[in-house]
DRENZADREN-831167 format. One record per residue: residue number from 1; y negated, z negated, x negated of N, C-alpha, C in turn. Coordinates in nm, 4 decimals, decimal comma. Atoms other than C-alpha are relative to their C-alpha. Example, Ala and Ser with C-alpha at 12.3 -4.5 7.8 and 13.67 -1.06 7.14 Angstrom:
BEGIN
koltor:npy:npz:npx:capy:capz:capx:cpy:cpz:cpx
1:0,1190:0,0000:-0,0890:0,4500:-0,7800:-1,2300:-0,1200:0,0000:-0,0900 .
2:0,1190:0,0060:0,0820:0,1060:-0,7140:-1,3670:-0,1090:-0,0730:0,0770 .
This chain:
BEGIN
koltor:npy:npz:npx:capy:capz:capx:cpy:cpz:cpx
1:0,0358:-0,0539:-0,1234:4,8139:11,6631:1,1824:-0,0380:0,1467:-0,0207 .
2:0,0155:-0,1435:-0,0035:4,8062:12,0396:1,2582:-0,0701:0,0490:0,1183 .
3:0,0614:-0,0483:-0,1210:4,6035:12,2439:1,5020:0,0676:0,1201:0,0486 .
4:-0,0693:-0,1061:-0,0552:4,7553:12,4905:1,7336:-0,0964:0,1161:0,0155 .
5:0,0880:-0,1181:-0,0099:4,6094:12,8402:1,8134:-0,1245:-0,0256:0,0902 .
6:0,1168:0,0233:-0,0890:4,3853:12,6947:2,0951:-0,0765:-0,1206:-0,0416 .
7:0,0685:0,1129:0,0613:4,2492:12,4209:1,8670:0,0266:-0,1336:0,0509 .
8:-0,0462:0,1317:-0,0544:4,4425:12,1438:2,0370:0,0690:-0,0553:-0,1149 .
9:-0,0657:0,0706:0,1094:4,5375:11,8952:1,7718:0,1513:-0,0298:0,0388 .
10:-0,1508:0,0278:-0,0149:4,9235:11,8670:1,7244:0,0506:-0,0796:-0,1140 .
11:-0,0715:0,0696:0,1059:5,1651:11,6621:1,5259:0,1282:0,0797:-0,0150 .
12:-0,1352:-0,0527:0,0373:5,4753:11,8001:1,3521:0,0994:-0,1102:0,0193 .
13:-0,1081:0,1013:-0,0249:5,7709:11,6040:1,4767:0,1286:0,0657:-0,0173 .
14:-0,1401:-0,0522:0,0220:6,1247:11,6542:1,3636:0,0932:-0,0765:0,0933 .
15:-0,0953:0,0704:-0,0841:6,3879:11,5879:1,6219:0,1334:-0,0197:-0,0712 .
16:-0,1264:0,0429:0,0682:6,7456:11,4544:1,5519:0,0802:0,1221:-0,0618 .
17:-0,0733:-0,1189:0,0575:6,8769:11,8156:1,4980:-0,0759:0,0768:-0,1127 .
18:0,0917:-0,0431:0,1064:6,6129:11,8713:1,2219:-0,0785:0,1200:0,0381 .
19:0,0921:-0,1016:-0,0439:6,4119:12,1121:1,4359:-0,1356:-0,0535:-0,0055 .
20:0,1441:0,0475:-0,0016:6,0352:12,0831:1,3781:-0,0610:0,0538:0,1165 .
21:0,0735:-0,0348:-0,1195:5,8225:12,0768:1,6857:-0,1426:-0,0364:-0,0112 .
22:0,1466:0,0399:-0,0071:5,4492:12,0847:1,7391:-0,0367:-0,0595:0,1258 .
23:0,0304:0,0749:-0,1195:5,3618:11,8168:1,9800:-0,1527:-0,0275:0,0139 .
24:0,1409:0,0219:-0,0202:5,0140:11,8098:2,1310:-0,0368:-0,1538:-0,0083 .
25:0,0483:0,1409:-0,0018:4,8106:11,5017:2,0776:-0,0407:-0,0465:0,1313 .
26:0,0303:0,0417:-0,1360:4,7807:11,2932:2,3832:-0,0439:-0,1484:-0,0014 .
27:0,0951:-0,0835:-0,0729:4,5364:11,1892:2,5129:-0,0802:0,0827:-0,1039 .
28:0,0712:-0,0929:0,0893:4,3508:11,4838:2,3694:-0,1369:-0,0723:-0,0367 .
29:0,1211:0,0551:0,0528:4,0333:11,4018:2,1729:-0,1098:-0,0152:0,0975 .
30:0,1119:0,0046:-0,0894:3,7812:11,4817:2,4373:0,0543:-0,0010:0,1472 .
31:-0,0660:-0,0041:-0,1299:4,0251:11,4500:2,7369:-0,0541:-0,1124:0,0891 .
32:0,0394:0,0987:-0,0874:3,9488:11,2554:3,0469:0,0498:-0,1404:-0,0089 .
33:-0,0668:0,1221:0,0252:4,1848:10,9748:2,9625:-0,0823:-0,0886:-0,1016 .
34:0,0796:0,0775:0,1049:3,9903:10,8882:2,6422:-0,1437:-0,0269:0,0470 .
35:0,1400:0,0270:-0,0479:3,6505:10,9234:2,8115:0,0002:-0,1141:0,0881 .
36:-0,0014:0,1099:-0,0944:3,7490:10,6953:3,0933:0,0260:-0,1345:-0,0661 .
37:-0,0271:0,1224:0,0679:3,8899:10,4421:2,8526:-0,1165:-0,0443:-0,0765 .
38:0,1262:0,0389:0,0767:3,5778:10,4512:2,6424:-0,1050:-0,0613:0,0896 .
39:0,0999:0,0474:-0,1011:3,3618:10,3923:2,9547:0,0286:-0,1197:0,0650 .
40:-0,0361:0,1136:-0,0727:3,5681:10,1162:3,0923:-0,0474:-0,1316:-0,0733 .
41:0,0544:0,1345:0,0662:3,4092:9,7639:3,0287:0,1213:-0,0703:-0,0416 .
42:-0,1080:0,0754:0,0565:3,6323:9,5739:2,8080:-0,0048:-0,1436:0,0302 .
43:0,0161:0,1316:-0,0276:3,7121:9,2212:2,8987:-0,0467:-0,0829:-0,1249 .
44:0,0523:0,0861:0,1065:3,5408:8,9521:2,7078:0,1101:-0,0878:-0,0579 .
45:-0,1050:0,0817:0,0675:3,7586:8,7737:2,4448:-0,0413:-0,1422:0,0215 .
46:0,0269:0,1456:-0,0185:3,7824:8,4063:2,5400:0,0161:-0,0696:-0,1236 .
47:0,0019:0,0775:0,1181:3,7061:8,1677:2,2665:0,0797:-0,1292:0,0222 .
48:-0,0683:0,1334:-0,0130:3,9356:7,8748:2,2151:-0,0741:-0,1020:-0,0930 .
49:0,0708:0,0946:0,0637:3,7797:7,5573:2,0923:0,1008:-0,0960:-0,0845 .
50:-0,0736:0,0969:0,0812:3,9204:7,3331:1,8114:0,0064:-0,1298:0,0709 .
51:-0,0147:0,1269:-0,0750:4,0682:7,0305:1,9938:0,0031:-0,1091:-0,1002 .
52:-0,0044:0,1272:0,0710:4,0366:6,6733:1,8544:0,1515:-0,0299:-0,0231 .
53:-0,1381:0,0418:0,0113:4,3614:6,5434:1,7093:0,0436:-0,0896:0,1125 .
54:-0,0447:0,0770:-0,1154:4,5761:6,3990:1,9814:-0,0309:0,0501:0,1337 .
55:0,0453:-0,0675:-0,1288:4,4505:6,6511:2,2445:0,0667:0,1218:0,0146 .
56:-0,0686:-0,1244:-0,0092:4,7118:6,9253:2,2217:0,0675:0,0037:0,1432 .
57:-0,0739:-0,0040:-0,1257:4,9065:7,0522:2,5292:0,1209:-0,0909:0,0092 .
58:-0,1066:0,0959:0,0109:5,1979:6,8399:2,4169:-0,0513:-0,1421:0,0262 .
59:0,0620:0,1317:-0,0174:4,9688:6,5350:2,4043:-0,0279:-0,0174:0,1470 .
60:0,0247:0,0110:-0,1377:4,8614:6,6074:2,7585:0,1190:-0,0262:0,0820 .
61:-0,1348:0,0226:-0,0659:5,2246:6,6288:2,8714:0,0424:-0,1427:-0,0159 .
62:-0,0401:0,1419:0,0229:5,2885:6,2948:2,7080:-0,0763:-0,0964:0,0919 .
63:0,0851:0,0875:-0,0855:4,9895:6,1351:2,8781:0,0323:0,0088:0,1554 .
64:-0,0348:-0,0150:-0,1405:5,0788:6,2686:3,2218:0,1325:-0,0650:0,0379 .
65:-0,1377:0,0653:-0,0384:5,4363:6,1347:3,1977:0,0048:-0,1445:-0,0482 .
66:-0,0010:0,1301:0,0538:5,3171:5,8027:3,0497:-0,0044:-0,1135:0,1081 .
67:0,0338:0,0953:-0,1058:5,2485:5,6345:3,3911:-0,1303:-0,0514:0,0129 .
68:0,1336:0,0496:0,0029:4,8935:5,5729:3,3075:-0,0787:0,0707:0,1334 .
69:0,0746:-0,0470:-0,1190:4,6542:5,6091:3,6164:-0,1005:0,0987:-0,0459 .
70:0,0972:-0,1047:0,0335:4,4667:5,9430:3,5722:-0,0833:0,0337:0,1102 .
71:0,0707:-0,0378:-0,1147:4,3465:5,9714:3,9248:-0,1356:-0,0843:0,0056 .
72:0,1280:0,0755:0,0001:4,0892:5,6918:3,9076:-0,0335:-0,0520:0,1422 .
73:0,0322:0,0489:-0,1384:4,1123:5,6273:4,2899:0,1361:-0,0741:0,0383 .
74:-0,1260:0,0702:-0,0437:4,3548:5,3840:4,4716:0,0955:0,0800:0,0769 .
75:-0,0850:-0,0789:-0,0757:4,4811:5,6477:4,7110:-0,0539:0,1400:0,0267 .
76:0,0403:-0,1331:-0,0285:4,4728:6,0143:4,7983:-0,0862:0,0027:0,1183 .
77:0,0982:-0,0041:-0,1209:4,1749:6,0922:5,0298:-0,0292:0,1340:0,0299 .
78:0,0584:-0,1396:-0,0452:3,9851:6,3739:5,2001:-0,1523:-0,0088:-0,0362 .
79:0,1322:-0,0001:0,0556:3,6570:6,4765:5,0437:-0,0719:0,1211:0,0352 .
80:0,0832:-0,1151:-0,0312:3,3712:6,7082:5,1354:-0,0573:0,0472:-0,1301 .
81:0,0753:-0,0538:0,1173:3,1726:6,9214:4,8871:-0,1037:-0,0895:-0,0383 .
82:0,1147:0,0870:0,0253:2,8901:6,6847:4,9180:0,0536:-0,1300:-0,0815 .
83:-0,0606:0,1200:0,0820:3,1143:6,3922:4,7916:0,0388:0,0406:-0,1305 .
84:-0,0343:-0,0491:0,1217:3,2510:6,6082:4,5197:-0,1160:0,0226:-0,0993 .
85:0,1219:-0,0284:0,0785:2,8973:6,6933:4,4000:-0,0439:-0,1298:-0,0725 .
86:0,0364:0,1313:0,0653:2,8540:6,3213:4,3065:0,0726:-0,0270:-0,1354 .
87:-0,0874:0,0208:0,1194:3,1179:6,3643:4,0369:-0,0156:0,1218:-0,0897 .
88:0,0228:-0,1225:0,0835:2,9654:6,6171:3,7986:-0,0518:-0,0366:-0,1365 .
89:0,0337:0,0426:0,1306:2,9270:6,4304:3,4704:0,1219:-0,0064:-0,0876 .
90:-0,1280:0,0118:0,0868:3,1595:6,4124:3,1670:0,0671:-0,1257:0,0136 .
91:-0,0634:0,1299:-0,0169:3,2206:6,0558:3,2450:0,0766:-0,0063:0,1372 .
92:-0,0605:-0,0018:-0,1348:3,3197:6,1372:3,6091:-0,0097:0,1365:0,0532 .
93:-0,0109:-0,1407:-0,0251:3,4185:6,5022:3,6640:0,0963:0,0366:0,0985 .
94:-0,0950:-0,0503:-0,0961:3,5837:6,6234:3,9859:-0,0242:0,1334:0,0269 .
95:0,0158:-0,1329:-0,0484:3,6449:6,9661:4,1076:0,1052:0,0279:0,1062 .
96:-0,0911:-0,0440:-0,1044:3,8154:7,1397:4,4052:0,0584:0,1316:-0,0430 .
97:-0,0632:-0,1308:0,0244:4,0648:7,4141:4,3387:0,1102:0,0167:0,1013 .
98:-0,0962:-0,0352:-0,1176:4,2595:7,5824:4,6217:0,0151:-0,1121:0,0963 .
99:-0,0089:0,1030:-0,0983:4,1754:7,3039:4,8594:0,0333:-0,1399:-0,0399 .
100:-0,0518:0,1328:0,0604:4,2895:7,0216:4,6374:-0,1147:-0,0549:-0,0985 .
101:0,1184:0,0673:0,0811:4,0415:6,7750:4,4668:0,0721:-0,0745:-0,1196 .
102:-0,0468:0,0604:0,1221:4,1072:6,6776:4,1087:-0,1011:-0,0682:-0,0743 .
103:0,0847:0,0608:0,0897:3,9561:6,4210:3,8817:0,0393:0,0506:-0,1309 .
104:-0,0309:-0,0635:0,1261:3,9452:6,6309:3,5732:-0,0595:-0,0763:-0,1246 .
105:0,0470:0,0687:0,1205:3,7812:6,3723:3,3511:0,0999:-0,0279:-0,1073 .
106:-0,0920:0,0306:0,1120:4,0979:6,2698:3,1684:0,0428:0,1275:-0,0737 .
107:-0,0441:-0,1258:0,0628:4,1725:6,6397:3,0958:-0,1133:0,0688:-0,0881 .
108:0,1049:-0,0608:0,0570:3,8347:6,7407:2,9629:0,0272:0,0322:-0,1435 .
109:-0,0209:-0,0189:0,1490:3,9124:6,6964:2,5911:0,1295:0,0648:-0,0282 .
110:-0,1188:-0,0668:0,0312:4,2499:6,8631:2,6306:-0,0118:0,1533:0,0366 .
111:0,0151:-0,1374:-0,0462:4,1127:7,1874:2,7802:-0,0245:0,0989:-0,1259 .
112:0,0063:-0,0865:0,1220:4,1635:7,4763:2,5183:-0,1356:0,0712:-0,0093 .
113:0,1337:-0,0574:0,0014:3,8272:7,6255:2,6215:-0,1093:-0,0921:-0,0324 .
114:0,1056:0,0932:0,0258:3,6423:7,3103:2,5520:-0,0526:-0,0641:0,1212 .
115:0,0615:0,0835:-0,1062:3,4635:7,0518:2,7580:-0,1104:0,0816:0,0729 .
116:0,1099:-0,0713:-0,0575:3,1574:7,2650:2,8053:0,0507:0,1038:0,1069 .
117:-0,0518:-0,0990:-0,0818:3,3619:7,5437:2,9596:0,0589:-0,0593:0,1353 .
118:-0,0597:0,0614:-0,1187:3,5538:7,3115:3,2057:-0,1121:-0,0651:0,0816 .
119:0,1023:0,0648:-0,0700:3,2300:7,1355:3,3030:-0,0750:0,1025:0,0951 .
120:0,0681:-0,0995:-0,0849:3,1145:7,4652:3,4686:0,0514:-0,0108:0,1377 .
121:-0,0474:0,0300:-0,1428:3,3283:7,3649:3,7762:-0,0051:-0,1363:0,0387 .
122:0,0075:0,1484:-0,0348:3,2525:6,9925:3,7824:-0,0956:-0,0153:0,1044 .
123:0,0814:0,0265:-0,1175:3,1172:6,8727:4,1039:-0,0065:0,1080:0,1083 .
124:0,0059:-0,1107:-0,0949:3,1903:7,1864:4,3004:0,1440:0,0592:0,0224 .
125:-0,1268:-0,0710:-0,0116:3,4637:7,4164:4,4243:0,0234:0,1009:-0,1134 .
126:-0,0225:-0,0790:0,1156:3,6072:7,5731:4,1154:0,0979:0,1065:0,0131 .
127:-0,1115:-0,0938:-0,0356:3,8619:7,8019:4,2847:-0,0323:0,1436:-0,0555 .
128:0,0278:-0,1274:0,0364:3,6891:8,1279:4,2186:0,0092:0,0117:-0,1537 .
129:0,0024:0,0020:0,1437:3,6214:8,0535:3,8495:0,1378:-0,0223:-0,0577 .
130:-0,1454:0,0200:0,0575:3,9740:7,9164:3,7869:0,0854:0,1148:0,0261 .
131:-0,0828:-0,1110:-0,0289:4,1296:8,2253:3,9501:-0,0366:0,1099:-0,0854 .
132:0,0542:-0,1106:0,0889:3,9137:8,4603:3,7434:0,0486:-0,0201:-0,1473 .
133:-0,0299:0,0069:0,1445:4,0136:8,3049:3,4124:0,1411:-0,0649:-0,0203 .
134:-0,1406:0,0630:0,0193:4,3475:8,1136:3,4718:0,0877:0,0223:0,1134 .
135:-0,0799:-0,0366:-0,1149:4,5223:8,2852:3,7580:0,1514:-0,0317:-0,0255 .
136:-0,1397:0,0288:0,0325:4,8616:8,2336:3,5820:0,0331:-0,1434:-0,0211 .
137:-0,0266:0,1348:0,0218:4,8253:7,8653:3,5302:0,0373:-0,0695:0,1308 .
138:-0,0494:0,0667:-0,1135:5,0128:7,6398:3,7656:-0,0815:-0,1321:0,0096 .
139:0,0937:0,1122:-0,0118:4,7271:7,3960:3,8548:0,0656:-0,1134:0,0549 .
140:-0,0606:0,1153:-0,0652:4,9441:7,1901:4,0806:0,0845:-0,0863:-0,0945 .
141:-0,0840:0,0727:0,0957:5,1785:7,1002:3,7915:-0,0884:-0,0615:-0,1135 .
142:0,0848:0,0437:0,1127:4,9093:7,0785:3,5189:-0,0771:-0,1337:0,0369 .
143:0,0863:0,1112:-0,0381:4,6911:6,8423:3,7156:0,0487:-0,0928:0,1098 .
144:-0,0579:0,0821:-0,1125:4,9307:6,6674:3,9547:-0,0364:-0,1460:-0,0125 .
145:0,0384:0,1465:0,0253:4,8556:6,3208:3,8049:-0,1448:-0,0191:0,0206 .
146:0,1475:0,0217:-0,0204:4,4770:6,3819:3,8526:-0,0414:0,0313:0,1381 .
147:0,0333:-0,0315:-0,1407:4,4955:6,4786:4,2271:-0,0577:-0,1263:0,0675 .
148:0,0605:0,1191:-0,0731:4,2494:6,2544:4,4150:-0,0029:0,0269:0,1520 .
149:0,0053:-0,0202:-0,1406:4,2680:6,4240:4,7522:0,0025:0,1528:0,0340 .
150:0,0025:-0,1358:-0,0556:4,2002:6,7363:4,9644:-0,1400:0,0213:0,0425 .
151:0,1219:-0,0539:-0,0377:3,8903:6,9348:5,0374:-0,0058:0,0162:0,1442 .
152:0,0142:-0,0232:-0,1422:3,7753:6,9109:5,4005:-0,1502:0,0454:0,0260 .
153:0,1483:-0,0515:-0,0318:3,4661:7,0751:5,5732:-0,0827:-0,1188:0,0294 .
154:0,1000:0,1042:-0,0363:3,1448:6,8805:5,6094:-0,0043:-0,0080:0,1539 .
155:0,0107:0,0243:-0,1420:3,0824:6,7402:5,9591:-0,1112:0,0916:0,0596 .
């Protein structure tokens, strides 16, 4: 690295015709781009949890295509938030995401973030948390075999 006459750091770069050029460093050391980047809150790295053997995404795909009943209810129904709140234990965990109610109990041990992380939305509307952390995930496809019904307003 070389400095130019005005103390702006530059790099010597040789172009294809073998001409040497002094290219200014960008962003400059104390420039606004670096200052803004340094002040910007960095996203928290999400920790993945070591899953038990037999609980990989491929194992989940096999389970959902096995024909096993993952819903736990005889038919699709309509549920209020009060009814969903009754299902907030690891043995019986339901959540509502984007107006659909899922029995997530069978999926708990398959979740890459771990059971504890997924239980944060058990017994409540988990749409906001889901969209903050998994907006790219197709929940309809991932949990279609766990759909128990639809969220309806309380009377």
